[in-house]
C-alpha positions as CSV (number, residue, x, y, z in Angstrom):
1,M,4.9,-26.8,39.3
2,A,4.5,-28.8,42.3
3,H,7.4,-28.6,45.4
4,L,9.2,-32.3,45.3
5,E,10.7,-32.7,48.8
6,S,12.0,-35.4,49.7
7,S,13.6,-36.8,53.3
8,A,15.5,-39.4,51.7
9,K,19.4,-39.5,52.7
10,V,23.1,-40.8,51.6
11,R,25.0,-42.3,52.5
12,L,29.1,-40.4,51.4
13,S,32.2,-41.9,52.3
14,R,34.4,-39.0,53.5
15,G,36.4,-38.8,50.8
16,K,33.6,-37.8,49.0
17,F,31.8,-35.7,51.5
18,N,34.8,-33.6,51.3
19,G,35.8,-33.2,48.2
20,I,32.1,-31.5,47.1
21,N,32.1,-29.6,51.1
22,A,35.7,-28.4,48.7
23,I,34.2,-27.0,45.5
24,A,30.4,-25.2,47.6
25,N,30.3,-22.2,48.7
26,Q,29.7,-21.0,52.5
27,N,25.8,-22.3,52.4
28,G,26.7,-25.7,50.6
29,I,25.4,-24.7,47.0
30,I,28.1,-25.3,44.1
31,A,28.2,-22.9,41.2
32,A,29.8,-24.7,38.7
33,L,31.2,-23.0,35.5
34,A,31.3,-25.1,33.1
35,M,32.2,-24.5,28.6
36,D,33.0,-27.1,26.6
37,Q,31.6,-27.3,24.0
38,R,33.7,-27.0,20.8
39,S,31.9,-28.1,17.9
40,S,28.5,-26.2,19.0
41,L,30.4,-23.3,20.0
42,K,32.6,-22.5,16.9
43,K,29.3,-23.1,15.1
44,A,27.8,-20.2,16.7
45,M,31.0,-18.1,16.9
46,A,31.5,-18.8,13.3
47,Q,27.5,-17.9,12.7
48,A,28.1,-14.9,13.8
49,R,31.6,-14.0,12.4
50,G,30.7,-15.0,9.7
51,G,33.5,-16.6,8.6
52,D,35.9,-19.2,9.9
53,V,36.4,-19.4,13.4
54,S,40.3,-21.3,14.8
55,R,41.2,-23.4,17.6
56,E,42.7,-19.9,19.3
57,D,40.2,-18.4,19.0
58,L,38.0,-20.7,20.9
59,S,40.1,-20.7,23.6
60,T,40.1,-16.4,24.1
61,F,36.7,-16.4,24.2
62,K,36.6,-19.1,26.2
63,L,40.0,-17.7,28.8
64,H,37.7,-14.5,28.9
65,V,34.5,-16.1,29.5
66,V,35.9,-17.9,33.0
67,Q,38.1,-15.0,33.8
68,M,34.9,-12.5,33.9
69,L,32.2,-15.5,35.1
70,T,34.9,-17.4,37.9
71,P,34.4,-14.9,40.9
72,Y,30.4,-16.2,40.8
73,A,31.3,-19.8,40.1
74,T,32.8,-22.4,43.3
75,C,34.8,-24.7,40.7
76,Q,35.1,-25.1,36.9
77,K,35.7,-26.7,34.0
78,C,36.7,-25.9,30.4
79,S,38.5,-27.4,28.2
80,V,42.0,-25.2,26.0
81,P,44.0,-26.9,23.7
82,G,47.5,-25.9,24.3
83,R,46.7,-22.9,27.0
84,S,46.8,-24.0,29.3
85,S,50.0,-20.9,30.7
86,D,47.6,-18.9,29.7
87,W,45.1,-19.7,32.0
88,L,47.2,-20.4,35.0
89,S,49.1,-17.5,34.6
90,R,46.0,-15.8,35.6
91,G,45.4,-18.0,38.2
92,L,42.6,-20.1,36.3
93,M,43.1,-24.0,36.4
94,P,42.1,-25.4,33.2
95,L,40.4,-29.2,33.2
96,S,40.3,-31.4,30.6
97,F,37.9,-34.2,31.3
C-alpha cells in the first residue's frame, strides 16, 4: 500500500478547531467509540443466544461495552433508549443523533 502525503491546508473556524481539540487526546488523535447498530447487533446477539433479544438486553450489552472501552476513547456516541440515568450514574454520556 502506498503512503499518501498531503500538504493541503484546511481552514477551520475557531469553534470547530476547539471542538475537534476537545475530543482529541494529547497527541491530537481522536479515538472515537461509537455504538449504534441496533438491528445488526440485535441479529448477532439473537444468533449467538439462539433466541430473542430485548431492548433491555441491547441496552445492558451496550452499557458493558462502553464501560470497558471508555477509558481508551477520547469521545463516545451510543444510542441507548430509556436508560440515560444508568449511564449518567456511571459517569458515561449516552448520546443519540
